[in-house]
N, C-alpha and C positions, 0 to 999 in steps of 0.2 A: 786530915780534917780541913786544913786551910785550902788544899787543892779542891776538895769537894765544894767548899763554899764558893770559890772562884768559878768553878764550872756551873754552879747553879745560879750565878748572877743574872744571866739573861732571862731566866724563868722568873726569878723573884722580882726583877725590875719591870716586868711587863704589866701594862695597865690597859683596861678596856678601851680607853680613849685612843690608844695607839692603833686599834684594829682597822679603821678606814684607810689610813695611810699604808698600813702593812699590806692590805689587799691590792692597793695600787702598785706597790713595789713588787708584789708577787706576780701580778699580771705582766709587768715589765719583763721579769725573768721568763715567764711562760711564753713570751713571743718566740722563744727558741723552738716551739712546736713545729714551725715551718722551716727551720734552718737547713736541715739536711736535704729536704725536698727542694728548697730554693737553690742551694748550692749545686745539687745534681742537675736541676733544670737549666741553670746557667751554663753548665758544662755541656749538656746534651743538646740544647735547643738554641742558645744564643750564640752570637759571633764575637763577643767581647773577649779580649785577651787580658792577662793579669795587669798590665800597665793601665789599660782603659778602665778596668774594674777598680783599681786603686784611685784613679782620677774621679770616677763616679762616687767612690767612698768619700772624697773630699766634699763633693756637693751634698751628699747625704748627711754630712756632719754639720753643715752650715746652719740648719735650723736651730741646732743647739747653741750656736754663737749669738743668736738674736733672742735668747730667752728673756732678755730684759723687757722686750715688748710685751710678751705674755705676762711677765712678772708685774709690770705696771697695771695691766688690765685686771689681773687677779687681786692686786692690792686696792685698786681704786674704782673699778667699774663692775658693780653687781649686775647680773643678768637674772631677771625675774626675782630680784631681791637676794640673790645668792652669789657669794664670792668663792664658793668651794664646790658645791654639788653641781652647779650648771657647767662649770669648766671641766669637771671630770667627765660629764656626759658628752660634751663637745669633743673632748679628746678621744673618747671611746668611739664616737661616730666617725672621726677621721681614720682611726686605726681600722675599723670595720670596712670603710670604703677602700682603703689600701689592700686589704685581704681580698675583697671582691675584684679589684683591678687585676691583681696577680692571677687570681683564678680565671678571669676572663681571658688574659693573655695566654695562660697555659692551656686552657680549653678551646681556644680559637674563636670564642664568641665575642671577643672584643678585638676588632681589626681596624680601628681608625688610624693606627700607626703601626710601625714595625714592632715586633715583640721586644726588641732591645729598649725601645723608647717607652713602651707601656710598662716594662719592668721598672724603669727609673721613676715613672709617675707613681706606680703602686708603692714602691719602696719609700718614696718621699712622703706620701700620705701617712704611711705607718709611722715614720719618724716624727712628723708634725703632731700626730695624735699622742705619741709617747711623750714628746716635749711638753705639751700642754698639761698632761696629767702629772708629769714629773714636777712641774712648777708648783702645782697645787700641793702635792705630797711634801715637797721641800718646805713650803710655807707652814703646813700643818705640823711638820716635825719640830718646828721651833715653838709652836703655840701650845703643844700638849704638855710642856714642862712649865710648872708654875715658877714665877720669879719671886713671889712673896709667900710667906707661910700663912697658916690659918688666922693669925692675929693681924695680918696685913704688913708685917715687917719683912724687909728684903732678906732673902735666903743667902747664905754664904756663897761667894762666887765659885769656889771649888766644888761645892755640892751641886750647884746648878750645872757647871761645866761637865761634871761626871755623869749627871743624869741625861744631859743633851747628848753626850758621847754614847751612852747606852741606847738612846733612841736611834741614833744613826747606825749603831751596830745591829740593832733589831731590824732596821730597814734593810740593811745589806743581807742579813740572814733571810729575810722574807724574799728578797730578790733571788738569792741563791736557792732557796726552797722552790721558787718558781722554775728556775733552770733545772733543778733536779727532777721536779714533777714531770717534765716533758722530755728530758734528755734522752733516755732510752726509747721512749715512745716515738720521738721524732725520727730516729733511725728505723724503727720497725714500720712506721707508717710509710716512710719513703720507699721501703722495700716491697710493700704489698698494695699500696693504693696509688692511683693516678695523682700526678702533681696537682692538678686542678682540685681534686677532692681534699687533699691535705690543706690547701689554701682556704677552702671553704670551712674546714674544721677549725681553722685558725680564728674564725669569728667567735669561738668560745672564749678567747682571751679578753677582748674588750668587754664582753658580757660580764666576765668575772670582776673586772675593775668597776663596772657600773653598779654591781651589787653593793660595793662599799659605800655608795651614795646613800643607801637606805640606813646605814649605820652612823651617819653623821648626825648626832643629836642636836648640836648647837654649832653655829658658825661664828667666826670672828666678828667682833664689832669694831675692830681697828680699821680705820679707813682714812686715807689722806687724799687731798686733791691730786689729780693727775700732775705729774712732773713732766712737762712737755719737753724738757731738755732730754729726758730719758726716753719717753714714748715717741716724741717727734724725731729725735735723733735715731732711735731704733728703726722706725718706719722708713725714714730717709735712707738709712744705711741699707735696709732690705731692698728698697727700690733701686739704689745704686748697684747693689750686687746683682739684681735681676737684669738691669741694663747692661752691665758688663758681661754677664753670662750670655745674653742674647746678641751682643754686639760683635762677637768675634775678636775681642781684644787679645793681642799676643800676651802670653803668660798670665792669662786671666785668673787662674787659681792662685797664683803667687800674689798678684795685685790685691785680690780680695782678702787673702790671708793677712797681708800687711795692713790693709785698710781696717780689717776687723780688729787687729791688735790695737791700732791707734784709737778707734772708737771706744772699745770696751775699756781700755786703760784710762781714757779720759773720763768716762762715766764713773769708773770706780773712784777716781780722784774726787769727783763731785759728791758721791755718796758717802765717802769716808771722811769728809771734812770735819765731822763732829767728833771723831775719835782723837785721842791724844797721840802725840808723835811716836811714843814708844810702842803703842799698840799697832799703829800703822806700819812701823818698820818691821815688827814681828810678823804681821800678816804678809807684807811684801816679800820678805826673805823665805818664809815658809811656802808661799805661792810659787816662787821661782824654783825651789827645790822640787816640788810636786809637779810643776809644769815640765821640768826636765825629765822626771821619771815617766810621765805619761807621753812625752813627745818621742820616745824611742820608736824607730821604724819597725815594721814587721817584714815578713818575707813575701807576703802576697799569696794569691791563689795557686801559684805554680807548685808549691810544696804539696798542697791538697791534691792537685791533679796527679803529681808524681806518685803519691801513696796509692791512688786509685789504679793507675796504669802499671806501675812497677811492683809495688808491694801487694797489690790486689786486695786492698781494704775495700769494704763494701758499706752500704747504707747502715745495715744493722750494727756493724762494728763501730761506725762513727757514733751511733746512738749510745753504745756502751762506753765509748770514750767520754762523751759529754756527761753521761750519768756518773761515771767515776770522778770526773773533775768536779762536778757539782757537790757530790758527797764530801770530798776532801775540802772544798772551799768552805762549806758549812762547818765542818769539824775544826778547821784552822781558826775561823773567826770565833767559834765558841770557846776553844781552848785558850786562845790569846785575847779574850775579851778584856781582861784587866789591863794588859799591856797596851792594847789599842785605844782604850778610853782614858788611860792615866799616864802613859809614857810619852816622851817627846816625839814629834814628827821626824826629826833628824835621825834619832836612834832607830826608829822603825824602818824608815826607807833605806838607811845604810845597809842593814842586814838583808832587806828584801832585794836590793840591787845585787849584792854578792851572791845570794842564793839563786837569783834569777839567772845570773851569768853561768853558774855551775850547772844549773838544771837545763840550760839550753843545749848542752853538749850531746845528750842522747839523740836529738833530732839530726844534728850534724853527723853524728856517728852512723845513724841509719843510712844516710845518703852514701857514706863511704864504706858501707858493708858491715857495720857493727853487728847486725843481726846474724850474719853467717858465723861470726866468732862466738857469740853467746849461744847459738844453737849447738855448735860443735863442742863447746866446753861446759855449758850449763843446762842444755836441753830446752831452752826457750828462744823464740825467734822474734821477728819484727813486731808482732802484735803485742807481745808481753812488754817489750821495750816501750812501745807507744803508750800503753796503759800506764806504766810506771811514770813516764814523762808527763802525761796529762794529769795524773794524780798529784804529782809534786809541784807542778807549776801553776795549777788552776787558781789557788787562792790569791795570787799576787795583785791582780787588778782591783779586787774588792778591798784587800787589806790596806792598800796604799791610799785609798780615798777616805777612810773613816776618820783619821786624825784631822784632815783638812775640813771635812764636813762638820766635825765637832766645833772647830774654831769658827767657821762661818755662822753656825747656829748660835753660838754664844754671843757674838757681837751683832746679830741681826736686830736692827732697830724696830721698835713697835710701829706698826702702820706701813712699814716698807720691807717686811720680811721676805715676801716673794721676790721683789725687785732686787734686794741685796743678794739673796741666794742665787737668783738667775744670773746676775752679773758675774759672780764668782764662778758659777758653774759654766758660764759661757767662756770664760777665760780658760778653764780647765779643758773644755771641749776644743778650744783652739789648739791646745797641746796635741789632741788627737788628730786635728787637721794637719798640724806640723808633721806628725808621724806618718799620716797618709801620703803627704807630699814626698817625704823622704822615701817611703815605700815605692812610690811611683818612679822617683829618680833611680833608685836601685834596680827596679825592673826594666827601666829603659837602658841602663848601663849594662845590665846582665840579663838580657831577654830570655824569658822562659816561655816556650810555646807548647801547645798540646802535642805531646810526643817528643819534644825537643828539650831535654833537661840537662844539657852539658854545663850550663852556667849556674845551675842551682846550688852546687856546693859552695862556690865563692859567695853567692848571695846569702846563704845561711850564715856563713862565718862573719861577713861584714855586718849583717843585721844584729847578730849576737854581740859583737864587739861594741857597736854603737849603743845597744841596750844597756851595757855596763858603764861605758865611759860617760854618757850624758848625765845620769843621775849622780854618779860618784864625783864627777867634776863640780856639779852644782853644790853638793854637800860640802866638799872641801873648801869651796869659795865662800859659801854663805851660811854653813851650818852653825858656826859659832855665834852668829849674829841673831839667831832665832831666840 
């Protein structure tokens, strides 16, 4: 009976006021509609190698690190009287423009630059549109939970924290539902339709998030004057980043990463001055642990290419993989909803890190011929191994974020909710930049080219080892202080 009650918690906790932000998160996940077609198009038509793609990934992550600019605007600058609806529509327009740009490059009717360059432009527009909508949804996720009861008295902190945690969980479930809705479809479309056509179908995604605008019945009345230390600093930071990017500065990505860390950490110090010392320390150590978890490097596109060329995986199978992963992500979040919203961050991430290390072994095994052994002894080969691996590893990225998002939402100050959320999210996305940089370094040290996969085995082993050592080291150093 108790297990049934726990499993029913997300359903019982849902409120109609959550629906607009749920649609935004759903659309975020549904962007995967173009993933398989985009990845195949990159391999077939573009000239970028895995190290270059990892470097581009660093640039595409940077808009997430300047979320504080968008956060300040959402908190303080209404457009046509709106601080929520208008920004969602602007974000949807940017995403739609990015889809059109990719379609133009794939179809050949945009030729003002090389396809490689147009790809970066289109991808950047999609990222910017997603960032803007994500800022609004994050702010709304803190506003839909009442801090006082019907009589106007403050609600107990633990009750508010648990409800905020459930809102974050529902948001992650919506995102995973979006991934699931298009996962199999993305592979099927990539196998039967032209790349250009799939990118045009991607216009349905920003349209779905725009529908949420119609469901926002009332908007926040919380508003503070612009904090020019945050807005001005964020704009200046963005201009410096653009200047460095265009100026050909040596090690420009590394310079921008270090500069980003300095700027965001300084702004966080400014924004958290009103919190007591104990709370600030708890947030600091928790953030370090989750930063380490998210900063683990990946393998890069070389493994994907190897599965296409050697294992003969195809578009439809990759759609099946994504669909399986999405189903398991939803199931894991649903089953562990109580633990994710009520247990400590340290406990959660410790077991996720251990499980992640163990579950990275099948991919390594496939490279070294595991599928020949399983087929000879158990009757299943590479595709079954890949499905099992995708199913077991898929929930980790979502699970690791829920405890931190709950903490951020709980301490979000009135009138500065979007800015606060954006700054913390920017820091977490810098962890992804760190991971992308490490991925680039690994691919430079162990180059993987189209058709040349001799170094891939070493690359897989080192990436898996770092993915375990980074979070476990942070937990051992800081876990007791949280």
